[in-house]
N, C-alpha and C positions, 0 to 999 in steps of 0.2 A: 504494500500500500504506500502510495506516495504522500508527501506532506500536503499536497494540494487536496487530495481525496480526504484526508483526515480533517482538514479545515472545512470542507463543504458538507460533510456528513451531518453535523448539528443543524446546519441551515436547512438541509433537506428534511430532517426529522421534524423540525419546528413547522416548516411549510406543510408537511403531510398532516400533522396534528391540526393545524389551522384549517386546512381543507376538509378534513373529515368532520371536525367540530362544526364548521359552517354548514356542511351538507346535512348533518343531523339536526341542527337548529332549524334550517329551512324546512326539512321534512316534518319536524314537530309543529312548526307554525301552520303548515298546510293541512295537517291532519287533526290538529287539536280542536276540540269542540268550542264553538263560539258562545260565550255567556254574556249576559247583560245584567246590570244591577236590578234588584227587585223593584217592580213598579214601572220599569222602562219597557216599551214595546220591543218585541223580538227584532233582531237584525233582519233586514230585507236585502235580497240580491236584485240589483237592477239589471234586467236583460230584456230582450225583445218581447218576451211574453208578459212581463210585468209592467212594461212601459205604458200601455194604454190605461191601466188602472191608476198609475201615478198621475198621468196627464188629466184624467177625469177628476181625481181628487183635488188636484191643483186648480183646475178651472172651475170647480164647483164653488169656490169661495172668492168671487170677484170683488166682493165688498170689503174684504180685509187685505191687509198688507201680507204678501206672501214672499217667502224667501226660500230658494232652493240652493243648497250647498252640497257640492259633490267633493268628496275627499278621496284621494288616491294614495296608496302607500308608496308609490314610486315617484 
């Protein structure tokens, strides 16, 4: 084993640990159940099928101030 190989081995080990930990964390985030505090409505997923219901609920209250906020994790 050369001196260069012995210096790179810890770097590769740390990089591997970081990659595996990151993959596990992302997997946990994608598969963990979504919970909301007591009293709060359940989380809703906005897609092509749920969009008409959102539009109807939004348009039903033209006499009130309405605000639509979309947040994205990216």
